N, C-alpha and C positions, 0 to 999 in steps of 0.2 A: 037716159043713157049714162052708163057708168063712166067715170074718168079712168085714164090708164096711166099707170106708172111703170117704167122699165128700170130695173136695177141691173147695172152692168158690172160684171167682175169675173172672179174666179172662185171656185170651190175646190178644195184639195182633200185627199184621203189623209185622215189623221191617225197616226199610231202614238198611243200614250202609254208610257211605261210607269208602273207603280209597283215597286219591289220586283217580284219575278213575273208579274202579270202584265201583259201588253193588250190594250183595248184598242179596237178600231172604230172610228167614227168619220165624220165629214166636217170640214170647217172652212170658214171664209168670211171675211168682214162684211162684204156685200151680201153674200147668201144669208147670213144671220139677219141683216137689215131687212131683206125681202120677207123672211119668215115672220119677224116681229111685226112688220106692217100688216101682212095678211092676217095675222091673228088678232089685230085690233080693228079691222074694218070689214064691212060686208062686201062681198064680191059684186053685189048689186050697185055699190057706191063707188068702189075703186077696184079695178082689175090690176093685180100685182104680177108682173112678168119678170122673170129672170133671164138675163142675156149673157151667154157664155158659149163655150165650146167644150164638148166632152168626147170621149171615145165611144166605141161600140162594145166595150167590155162589160162585165157584170157589175163592176164597181160604179160605172157611169149609170148603168140602168137603175141601180139601187138608189143613187142620188136622185134621179128623175122621179122614181116612184115616191120617195120621201117627200120631195118638194110638192108634188101634186097632191099628196095627202094633206099638205099644209095650205091648200088653196093657192099655191104659187103656180102660175101658168108657165109652161115649158115649151110653147109653140115656136119660139124664137131661138131655142137652143139648137146649135148645130152638133151633129154626131160625125166624127172623123175616124175613119177606119184605121188610119195609120198613127193615131195619137191616143193618149191616155190622159187622165187627170194627173196633176202634180201630187206629190206626197211629202208630208213632213212628220217628223218624229219628235215627241216631247219626252226628254229625259229628266227625271226628277231625282235629286240627291236627297241625303238623310235629312237635310235641314228644310226640305221643301222647295229649294231653289230649282228653277226649271231652265233647261237648255234646249233650244230648238235647232233641228237639222232639216234642210229642205232639199228636195229633188224636183225641180219644176222647169228646167231649161227647155225641155221639149213638150211641156204640158199643152194640151189642146187649146186652153183658154188664151194662150199667147198668139194664136193664129186665127182668131175668129173674124178678124177684118181682112184677112188675106185669102179667103175662100171665094169660090164662084158664087156662093149664095149671099155673101156679105152685102153686096149692093142692094139686093132686094130687101134684106132685113133692115138696112139703114133707111131705105125708103119708107118702110113701115114705122120705124122708130121716130122719124122726123115729124110724124103726126101725133105723137103721144103728147099727153098733158104735162108729164113730168119725166125727166130722165135723172137718174141718181147714180153716182159713181164715186170711187174713192181714189186716193193716191196710188193705191196698189193696182187699181184698174188701169191707170196710166203707166205705172212703172213696168208692168209685165209686157208691155207692147213694144214693137220695134218703133223707131222714129217715124217711118212711113205710115204705120198703122195709127200712131198718135195723131198725125195730121188728118187722117181720115176721120178719126173719132172727133177731133175738134171741129171739123167741118160739119159733122152730123149735128153737134151741140148747137152750133150757130144756126143751122137750117131749122132745127126744132124751135129755137127761140124766135126765129123769124116767122114761124107759123103759129106763134102764140103760146108755145110750151115754156115750161120753166125747168132750169137746170140746177140740180142740187149736188153739192161737192163736199165730201169729207176728206180733209187733207191727209190724214193717216200716213204720215212720212216714214218710210222704211229705208234707211240709207243703203242697206246692202243690196237693194234691188236697182240702185241707180249707178250709172258710171261715175258720176261726180256730183257734188253739191251744186256746182254751177249749172249743170244740166237740169237738175231738179228745179232750181229757182227759175230758170227760163221757161220750162214747161208749166210750172205752177202759175207763173205770171200770165201765160197765155190762157190757162185753164180759168183763172179767176176773172179774166176779162170777159168770159162768156158764162158766167155763173150768176144765178139769181139768189140762191140761198147757200151759204158757206158754213159748214160746221168745222170750226178751227180749233184744234187742241192746242193749247198754248205751249205745252212742252214740245210739241212737234214744230210749232212755228219758231220757238226759240232755238231748237236744234238746227233748223233749216236756215234761218236768217241770221244766226250767230249773234243774237242780242246778249250782251253781257248780264249774267245774273248778279254779278257784284254790284252793278249800277241799279239793280232792281227795276230795270226798264222792261216794259212790255214789248213784245215783238210788234212790228208794224204789220197791220192787216192790210193787204193789198186791196185797193178799191174795187168794188163790184160794179160791173156794167149796169 
């Protein structure tokens, strides 16, 4: 029997400007991870599942079709008739410098743990071999949804599963650095494998670069 990994997060509509041309695509840190994993393993050995919420619009359907073509399972993705995916726009200047603009406050992915289906989905996820998420997966959720997610992670570990966390700290998604520190400490206490980018750790924990000190990596449970 193949093992199962669920990658939890958000995929957004991407508009990328280059000169007078604007290209449309889809992007998201965890979505990219799920696709990369699926390309490297046989479905008979590891079933890769993406967990998020989307709308019932054509953009959402195109996302689903693209992921399925990459052997990413979409059974646990919720479709919300009153929501749509978030959107971001990449503006590139003459020097190649990129500026990002985001529209995601009402994105479906923010509400995946607030639906009637969420309890049943969490029950399934608790039996998975691996759960993978990033700092963005946490940042887009309400405090109540974060508590539900942390409870799910603990239950999965209690059932013998492993939790994998990529810190991917994005300050603009959080109310304050103090809030992020508190949530990350809780997250790392129920993490088995942590992918910690040192620049993000340095920014979050305010370790002085002048002292050339490395950020303290919070102990894993």
